[in-house]
C-alpha positions in Angstrom: -19.6 8.5 -11.1 -20.8 11.5 -9.0 -19.6 14.8 -10.2 -16.2 15.9 -8.4 -16.4 19.5 -7.3 -17.0 21.9 -4.4 -20.4 23.2 -3.0 -20.5 26.8 -2.6 -22.0 26.6 1.0 -19.0 24.7 2.3 -15.4 23.8 1.9 -14.8 20.1 1.7 -11.7 18.5 3.0 -10.0 16.9 0.1 -8.0 13.6 0.7 -6.0 11.4 -2.1 -5.8 7.8 -1.3 -3.4 5.2 -3.0 -2.2 1.8 -1.8 -0.2 -1.1 -2.4 3.1 0.9 -3.7 5.3 -2.4 -2.6 8.6 -0.3 -2.6 8.3 1.5 -5.8 10.4 4.4 -5.8 8.7 6.4 -8.6 5.1 5.4 -7.5 6.1 7.0 -4.0 7.3 10.3 -5.6 4.2 10.7 -7.5 2.1 9.8 -4.3 3.9 12.7 -2.5 3.5 15.3 -5.4 -0.3 14.4 -5.6 -1.0 16.7 -2.6 0.1 19.9 -4.3 -1.0 18.4 -7.9 -4.7 17.6 -6.7 -4.9 20.3 -4.2 -5.4 17.8 -1.4 -5.1 18.5 2.2 -4.5 14.9 3.4 -2.5 12.1 1.9 -3.3 8.4 2.9 -1.0 5.5 2.0 -3.0 2.0 2.4 -1.1 -1.1 3.0 1.8 -3.0 1.6 4.5 -0.5 1.8 7.7 -2.7 1.1 9.0 -4.5 -1.9 9.2 -8.1 -2.6 12.5 -9.0 -3.9 16.3 -8.1 -3.4 18.4 -8.1 -6.1 22.2 -8.9 -5.7 24.5 -7.0 -7.9 28.0 -8.7 -8.3 31.1 -6.3 -8.7 33.3 -8.1 -11.0 35.9 -5.3 -11.5 36.3 -1.6 -11.4 33.0 -0.4 -13.2 31.9 -3.7 -14.1 28.9 -5.4 -12.5 26.4 -8.3 -13.3 22.8 -9.0 -12.2 20.1 -11.5 -12.7 16.8 -9.3 -13.5 13.7 -10.7 -14.3 15.5 -14.0 -15.6 18.2 -12.5 -17.7 21.6 -11.9 -16.8 22.7 -8.1 -17.4 26.3 -7.0 -17.6 26.7 -3.5 -16.6 30.0 -1.8 -18.0 29.9 1.7 -16.2 29.0 3.8 -13.0 26.3 5.3 -15.3 24.9 2.0 -16.5 24.9 0.9 -12.7 22.9 3.8 -11.6 20.4 3.5 -14.4 20.1 -0.3 -13.2 19.5 0.9 -9.5 16.7 3.2 -10.8 15.0 0.7 -13.0 15.2 -1.7 -9.9 13.7 0.9 -7.5 11.0 1.7 -10.1 10.0 -2.0 -9.8 9.7 -1.9 -6.1 12.7 -3.9 -5.6 15.8 -3.6 -3.6 19.5 -3.9 -4.6 22.6 -4.4 -3.0 26.3 -4.2 -4.6 28.4 -7.0 -3.4 31.5 -9.1 -4.1 31.4 -12.6 -5.4 32.4 -13.7 -1.9 29.9 -11.6 -0.2 27.3 -13.0 -2.4 28.1 -16.7 -1.9 28.4 -16.3 1.9 24.9 -14.7 2.3 23.3 -16.9 -0.2 24.2 -19.8 1.7 22.4 -18.9 4.7 18.9 -18.4 4.9 18.9 -16.1 7.9 21.7 -13.8 6.3 19.3 -13.4 3.3 16.2 -12.5 5.4 18.3 -10.2 7.6 19.8 -8.3 4.5 16.1 -8.0 2.7 14.7 -6.5 6.2 17.7 -4.1 6.4 17.1 -3.0 2.8 13.3 -2.4 3.5 14.1 -0.5 6.4 16.6 1.7 4.7 14.1 2.2 1.8 11.2 3.3 4.3 13.5 5.6 6.2 14.5 7.2 2.8 10.8 7.7 2.1 10.1 9.4 5.6 13.0 11.8 5.1 11.6 12.6 1.5 8.2 13.2 3.0 9.4 15.7 5.6 11.4 17.4 2.9 8.6 17.8 0.3 5.7 18.0 2.7 7.4 20.2 5.6 5.7 23.6 5.8 3.0 22.9 3.2 0.1 21.8 5.9 -0.3 18.4 4.1 -0.3 15.3 6.3 0.5 11.7 4.8 -1.0 9.2 6.9 0.3 5.6 6.4 -0.7 2.1 7.5 1.1 -1.0 6.7 -0.3 -4.1 5.1 -0.3 -8.0 5.1 2.9 -8.0 3.2 4.8 -5.6 5.7 7.1 -6.9 8.4 6.4 -5.9 11.8 10.3 -4.8 12.3 10.1 -2.9 9.1 6.9 -0.9 10.2 8.5 -0.2 13.6 10.7 2.6 11.7 7.5 4.7 11.4 7.0 4.5 15.0 10.5 5.8 16.0 11.2 8.2 13.3 9.6 11.3 15.0 8.3 12.5 11.5 5.9 15.4 11.5 4.5 14.9 7.9 4.7 10.9 7.6 2.4 9.7 10.1 1.8 6.0 11.4 -2.0 6.0 11.6 -2.4 2.1 12.2 -4.2 1.2 15.6 -5.3 4.6 16.4 -8.0 7.4 15.5 -6.5 10.3 13.7 -8.4 13.5 12.7 -8.7 14.3 9.1 -9.9 17.6 10.0 -11.9 19.3 12.5 -14.9 17.1 11.8 -13.7 13.7 10.1 -11.6 11.1 11.8 -10.1 7.8 10.5 -9.2 4.3 11.8 -6.8 2.0 10.1 -6.2 -1.8 10.1 -3.7 -3.2 7.8 -4.0 -7.1 8.4 -5.5 -9.2 5.9 -7.6 -12.5 5.9 -5.4 -16.0 4.9 -3.5 -16.2 1.5 -1.6 -18.7 -0.2 1.4 -17.0 0.2 1.4 -16.8 4.2 2.6 -13.3 4.3 3.7 -11.7 7.6 0.4 -10.0 8.9 -2.3 -12.4 7.8 -5.0 -13.6 10.3 -8.1 -15.5 10.4 -11.2 -13.5 9.3 -12.7 -14.1 12.8 -9.6 -12.4 14.2 -9.5 -9.7 11.8 -13.1 -8.9 13.0 -11.9 -8.9 16.5 -9.1 -6.4 15.7 -11.9 -4.2 13.7 -14.0 -4.2 16.5 -11.6 -2.9 19.0 -10.9 0.1 16.7 -14.3 0.7 16.2 -14.7 0.9 20.0 -12.6 3.9 19.9 -14.8 6.1 17.6 -17.3 8.3 19.0 -18.8 9.8 15.9 -19.2 7.0 13.4 -21.1 9.2 10.7 -17.9 11.0 10.2 -15.5 8.2 10.3 -13.4 6.9 7.6 -12.6 3.1 7.7 -9.1 2.6 6.2 -9.0 -1.2 6.0 -6.4 -2.9 3.6 -8.6 -5.8 3.0 -11.8 -5.0 0.8 -15.1 -6.0 2.0 -16.1 -9.7 0.5 -17.9 -9.9 -2.8 -18.1 -6.1 -3.3 -16.6 -6.0 -6.6 -13.7 -4.7 -5.0 -12.2 -7.9 -4.2 -12.8 -9.9 -7.4 -9.7 -11.8 -8.6 -8.8 -15.5 -10.1 -9.3 -18.2 -7.4 -6.1 -20.0 -6.7 -5.2 -23.6 -6.0 -3.4 -23.3 -2.9 -1.8 -26.9 -3.0 0.5 -25.7 -6.0 3.8 -24.0 -5.7 3.5 -21.3 -6.7 -0.5 -21.1 -6.3 -1.9 -21.4 -9.7 -5.1 -19.9 -11.0 -8.1 -22.5 -11.3 -9.5 -22.9 -14.6 -12.8 -24.8 -15.4 -14.1 -25.1 -18.9 -11.2 -23.0 -20.5 -12.3 -20.1 -18.1 -10.5 -18.6 -15.1 -12.6 -19.1 -12.0 -13.2 -15.8 -10.4 -14.1 -15.2 -6.7 -14.3 -12.4 -3.8 -11.3 -12.7 -1.9 -12.0 -9.9 0.6 -13.2 -10.0 4.1 -16.4 -11.0 5.3 -15.9 -9.3 8.7 -14.8 -5.9 6.7 -18.2 -6.0 5.1 -19.9 -6.8 8.3 -18.4 -3.7 10.0 -19.1 -1.4 7.1 -22.8 -2.7 7.0 -23.3 -2.5 10.4 -21.6 1.0 11.3 -22.1 2.5 8.1 -19.0 4.9 8.0 -18.6 7.8 5.5 -15.9 6.2 3.5 -14.2 2.9 3.4 -10.6 2.8 1.7 -9.3 -0.4 0.6 -6.6 -2.2 -1.3 -4.8 -5.7 -1.2 -6.5 -6.9 -4.5 -4.6 -4.9 -7.2 -6.7 -6.1 -10.2 -10.2 -5.0 -8.8 -10.0 -1.0 -9.1 -13.4 0.4 -8.6 -16.3 1.9 -6.2 -19.1 0.4 -4.6 -21.7 1.5 -2.1 -22.6 -0.6 0.8 -25.7 1.2 2.3 -24.5 4.9 2.8 -20.8 4.0 2.8 -18.9 4.6 -0.2 -16.2 1.9 -0.6 -13.2 2.7 -2.9 -10.3 0.4 -4.1 -8.0 2.3 -6.8 -6.0 -0.8 -7.6 -2.2 -0.9 -8.0 0.1 -0.8 -10.9 3.3 0.0 -8.8 5.4 -2.1 -11.0 5.0 -0.1 -13.9 5.9 3.0 -11.9 1.9 4.1 -12.4 0.2 5.8 -9.4 -3.4 4.7 -9.1 -5.5 6.6 -6.7 -8.5 8.1 -5.7 -9.4 11.7 -4.9 -12.3 12.1 -2.5 -14.0 15.5 -0.9 -15.5 14.9 2.5 -18.0 17.7 3.7 -20.5 17.4 6.7 -20.3 13.7 7.0 -20.7 13.1 3.4 -18.7 12.3 0.4 -18.9 15.3 -1.7 -17.6 13.9 -4.9 -14.9 11.4 -5.7 -12.9 10.9 -8.7 -10.3 7.8 -9.6 -6.9 8.6 -10.9 -3.9 7.0 -12.6 -0.7 8.5 -13.9 
């Protein structure tokens, strides 16, 4: 790994990148603190912002509740215990809703009501994240650039476009300045997965989206590609191959061994190899953290351990159209 430091002749711009937070409250708070802790001028949050599960908490009587969490029924017998449970659920990246038995039965019997509740809870979490960013980063000069991912519903992401926030900035679909020299373009879509997530497209369509963004860049040498999907067969996309015909999709095993493959995007790889930006920021494949060079371009995937409340990220110094050192982080 290259040394991580500053050259005496120039002052690099230091950015901190993390991705696939999936609604985790603890991980997000660590992310916001990373700017001050690592002395980074720019924070970048890659795709997959929202959580995956909503947990109903049934109120049985004053101060008594029950909830099913990770397959086990938990009894809560005080308001303090309820708060601890809500904190635990938030750390996991999930949402929670306290309701009566009657409310639970009414909602659970109607799929449309279940979906509406999940989307509402996801929007509320994202709104609270934006508010916290404004509180913690306001006046610091640190900007937080955020893009959605394939798991993020468009109506939830719309919160970022309408918030009017000064520090929590929706960067997808536009060219944003990282400093007076370097710019960044962001694409949050992914190629097709067995889970049929909200913002999947074919690899060909992803290529057309990327080409549209690249057309807006005037100085490719000093551009950062913030693409949620990693480049195919880059070591940043290695994961078990899944059988799409099972429910849920199951890993394929041959001769007693998991079959591994590159699940990234050929279009992302082609764009990087063709245009050679200074840096590629990627995620999507949580278990494939690492760094790789495609020509002059350093590509990184910090991975994700959001469910444990652990923030995985990467610090990068940019100076003069070059990466002046990088460091993978975890904590």
